[in-house]
NUVEXLO-845540 format. One line per field, with one value per residue (C-alpha): residue number from 1; x, y, z. Coordinates in nm, 2 decimals. Layout:
bati	c(NUM|...)
c1	c(X|...)
c2	c(Y|...)
c3	c(Z|...)
end
This chain:
bati	c(1|2|3|4|5|6|7|8|9|10|11|12|13|14|15|16|17|18|19|20|21|22|23|24|25|26|27|28|29|30|31|32|33|34|35|36|37|38|39|40|41|42|43|44|45|46|47|48|49|50|51|52|53|54|55|56|57|58|59|60|61|62|63|64|65|66|67|68|69|70|71|72|73|74|75|76|77|78|79|80|81|82|83|84|85|86|87|88|89|90|91|92|93|94|95|96|97|98|99|100|101|102|103|104|105|106|107|108|109|110|111|112|113|114|115|116|117|118|119|120|121|122|123|124|125|126|127|128|129|130|131|132|133|134|135|136|137|138|139|140|141|142|143|144|145|146|147|148|149|150|151|152|153|154|155|156|157|158|159|160|161|162|163|164|165|166|167|168|169|170|171|172|173|174|175|176|177|178|179|180|181|182|183|184|185|186|187|188|189|190|191|192|193|194|195|196|197|198|199|200|201|202|203|204|205|206|207|208|209|210|211|212|213|214|215|216|217|218|219|220|221|222|223|224|225|226|227|228|229|230|231|232|233|234|235|236|237|238|239|240|241|242|243|244|245|246|247|248|249)
c1	c(1.05|0.85|0.58|0.22|0.01|-0.33|-0.36|-0.63|-0.74|-0.90|-1.05|-1.14|-1.43|-1.51|-1.50|-1.17|-1.00|-1.31|-1.30|-1.46|-1.17|-0.91|-1.08|-1.09|-0.70|-0.69|-0.90|-0.66|-0.38|-0.19|0.14|0.02|-0.22|-0.16|-0.38|-0.40|-0.44|-0.61|-0.75|-1.09|-1.18|-1.20|-0.87|-0.96|-0.72|-0.92|-0.85|-0.94|-0.73|-0.87|-0.88|-1.20|-1.49|-1.65|-1.50|-1.57|-1.91|-2.06|-2.06|-1.81|-1.67|-1.32|-1.23|-1.05|-1.38|-1.62|-1.61|-1.60|-1.96|-2.04|-1.79|-1.95|-2.28|-2.13|-2.15|-1.80|-1.94|-2.15|-2.05|-2.06|-2.45|-2.58|-2.31|-2.39|-2.32|-1.96|-1.82|-1.49|-1.32|-1.10|-0.76|-0.80|-1.07|-0.87|-0.57|-0.79|-0.87|-0.53|-0.33|-0.46|-0.39|-0.01|0.01|0.20|0.05|0.17|0.04|0.07|0.03|-0.18|-0.02|0.09|-0.22|-0.37|-0.08|-0.21|0.04|0.12|-0.01|0.33|0.32|-0.05|0.00|0.29|0.10|-0.19|0.05|0.23|-0.12|-0.15|0.23|0.25|0.58|0.76|0.43|0.40|0.55|0.52|0.53|0.46|0.52|0.62|0.99|0.98|0.68|0.84|1.20|1.01|0.86|1.19|1.33|1.03|1.07|1.42|1.30|1.01|1.02|0.97|0.99|0.99|0.70|0.70|0.58|0.86|1.21|1.53|1.84|1.93|1.62|1.81|2.11|1.87|1.69|1.95|2.12|1.79|1.81|1.50|1.46|1.30|1.22|0.84|0.84|0.56|0.62|0.69|0.96|1.16|1.22|1.52|1.76|2.02|1.79|1.71|2.09|2.15|1.88|2.01|2.37|2.29|2.07|1.77|1.45|1.24|0.87|0.66|0.31|0.06|0.15|-0.16|-0.06|0.10|0.39|0.49|0.40|0.64|0.91|0.89|0.90|1.21|1.38|1.30|1.16|1.07|0.70|0.43|0.13|-0.13|-0.51|-0.48|-0.38|-0.50|-0.32|0.00|-0.03|-0.07|0.24|0.45|0.37|0.45|0.80|0.87|0.81|0.99|1.23|1.08|0.78|0.85|0.82)
c2	c(1.55|1.30|1.14|1.10|0.78|0.71|0.40|0.19|0.50|0.78|0.56|0.84|0.93|0.64|0.25|0.14|0.00|0.11|0.29|0.59|0.61|0.59|0.86|1.07|1.02|1.16|1.45|1.56|1.56|1.29|1.11|0.78|0.51|0.19|-0.11|-0.48|-0.77|-1.11|-1.38|-1.51|-1.88|-1.86|-1.67|-1.30|-1.04|-0.80|-0.54|-0.61|-0.59|-0.89|-1.25|-1.28|-1.05|-1.03|-0.69|-0.53|-0.66|-0.82|-1.16|-1.44|-1.54|-1.58|-1.43|-1.74|-1.95|-1.71|-1.64|-1.29|-1.29|-1.39|-1.15|-0.86|-0.92|-0.81|-0.45|-0.30|-0.01|-0.22|-0.05|0.28|0.36|0.62|0.57|0.41|0.05|-0.02|-0.32|-0.48|-0.39|-0.60|-0.52|-0.48|-0.20|-0.02|-0.02|0.08|0.41|0.44|0.45|0.80|0.94|1.02|0.86|0.59|0.28|0.03|-0.31|-0.53|-0.88|-1.04|-1.40|-1.49|-1.59|-1.75|-1.86|-1.75|-1.97|-1.80|-1.46|-1.28|-1.37|-1.29|-0.95|-0.88|-1.00|-0.76|-0.48|-0.55|-0.53|-0.15|-0.08|0.04|-0.10|0.24|0.34|0.04|-0.05|-0.42|-0.49|-0.79|-0.93|-1.25|-1.20|-1.49|-1.34|-1.00|-1.15|-1.36|-1.06|-0.88|-1.19|-1.20|-0.82|-0.68|-0.31|-0.32|-0.13|-0.38|-0.36|-0.59|-0.48|-0.57|-0.45|-0.56|-0.41|-0.60|-0.49|-0.76|-0.67|-0.36|-0.60|-0.87|-0.65|-0.52|-0.87|-0.97|-0.71|-0.53|-0.14|-0.06|-0.14|-0.08|-0.06|0.04|0.38|0.37|0.44|0.17|0.38|0.56|0.76|0.49|0.25|0.53|0.59|0.23|0.17|0.50|0.39|0.08|0.27|0.15|0.37|0.40|0.41|0.41|0.30|0.39|0.75|0.94|1.11|1.47|1.40|1.09|1.28|1.55|1.31|1.13|1.44|1.55|1.22|1.26|0.93|0.84|0.77|0.82|0.61|0.74|0.74|1.11|1.25|1.60|1.65|1.51|1.74|2.04|1.93|1.87|2.20|2.38|2.18|2.27|2.65|2.65|2.35|2.24|2.14|2.24|2.59)
c3	c(-0.13|0.07|-0.13|0.06|-0.02|0.07|0.30|0.13|-0.01|0.16|0.42|0.66|0.46|0.24|0.26|0.24|-0.08|-0.30|-0.62|-0.44|-0.18|-0.46|-0.67|-0.36|-0.33|-0.70|-0.60|-0.30|-0.54|-0.35|-0.49|-0.46|-0.30|-0.11|-0.16|-0.09|-0.34|-0.28|-0.52|-0.57|-0.61|-0.97|-1.00|-1.01|-0.86|-0.61|-0.38|-0.02|0.31|0.50|0.39|0.58|0.52|0.83|0.95|0.62|0.49|0.81|0.64|0.78|0.43|0.28|-0.03|-0.14|-0.11|-0.32|-0.70|-0.82|-0.90|-0.54|-0.39|-0.61|-0.43|-0.08|0.02|0.14|0.28|0.52|0.83|0.68|0.73|0.50|0.24|-0.10|-0.15|-0.26|-0.44|-0.38|-0.69|-0.93|-0.96|-1.34|-1.26|-1.04|-1.30|-1.59|-1.42|-1.22|-1.56|-1.63|-1.29|-1.27|-0.93|-0.79|-0.66|-0.39|-0.43|-0.10|-0.19|0.08|0.07|0.42|0.58|0.26|0.03|-0.31|-0.53|-0.86|-0.75|-0.82|-1.19|-1.24|-1.08|-1.32|-1.62|-1.51|-1.47|-1.79|-1.98|-1.88|-1.93|-1.57|-1.42|-1.37|-1.15|-0.95|-0.60|-0.49|-0.12|0.10|0.46|0.29|0.22|-0.04|-0.22|-0.26|-0.38|-0.63|-0.76|-0.80|-0.99|-1.21|-1.29|-1.18|-1.30|-1.07|-0.74|-0.45|-0.08|0.21|0.49|0.83|1.17|1.41|1.32|1.34|1.28|1.01|0.83|0.61|0.51|0.44|0.21|0.03|-0.01|-0.20|-0.46|-0.31|-0.34|-0.01|0.37|0.47|0.83|1.08|1.20|1.57|1.81|1.65|1.35|1.46|1.29|1.27|1.10|0.84|0.80|0.75|0.48|0.28|0.31|0.15|-0.13|0.00|0.02|0.34|0.30|0.63|0.75|0.89|1.01|1.13|1.44|1.40|1.63|1.42|1.08|1.17|1.27|0.93|0.77|0.95|0.89|0.52|0.46|0.12|0.15|0.43|0.39|0.59|0.70|0.75|0.38|0.46|0.78|0.61|0.29|0.55|0.74|0.45|0.29|0.64|0.61|0.27|0.32|0.66|0.65|0.97|1.10|1.46|1.42)
end
């Protein structure tokens, strides 16, 4: 059965990548969550998508330049008038909550624009502190980073993340010993690519699938995971698919 992950938590109703958004995913009974990992100036691993905080907090600041104490003074719900203030959470804070949920989490290592040297081992150490290897997926746009993570922890599920599909990516991903491809789901995701991936025993996890047409298409293709900003809609369409074996009826 195709799994449903809340992309940055339930960001449709809550500030993205916040504990409130993550708890909402748990309340919906989703299979998992996708979130993004950065590192502060004092070496704390935090959950935030953008390296620069202008679009999230209204402050033109970089996570890499701030200590966590400085970062925690900023409001992650700045652009949601009427919403309570939200802090950018520590990865440890998230994992402490997550360990009791039964969900899976996809941790995206945000180390392409800012090369957080040594992040892979730091993330792995934190995962192991909570003994969560079997419920963690690691992904990154950096092929070097995700392959390093796989070398550090061969039993950890790791996928290569990309926007523009190249036919060589499937073979490249398998050759590196990775477990999955994580493509942006647009017209490029054809039956041939899904077939190629499965032929090589690779999972296919797609993002960010929000439109009914593409959701139905992904369910019909039986991808392994849909990462979405519309989790309620995907839940509804998946239920319909499971009952009728078609989302097009």
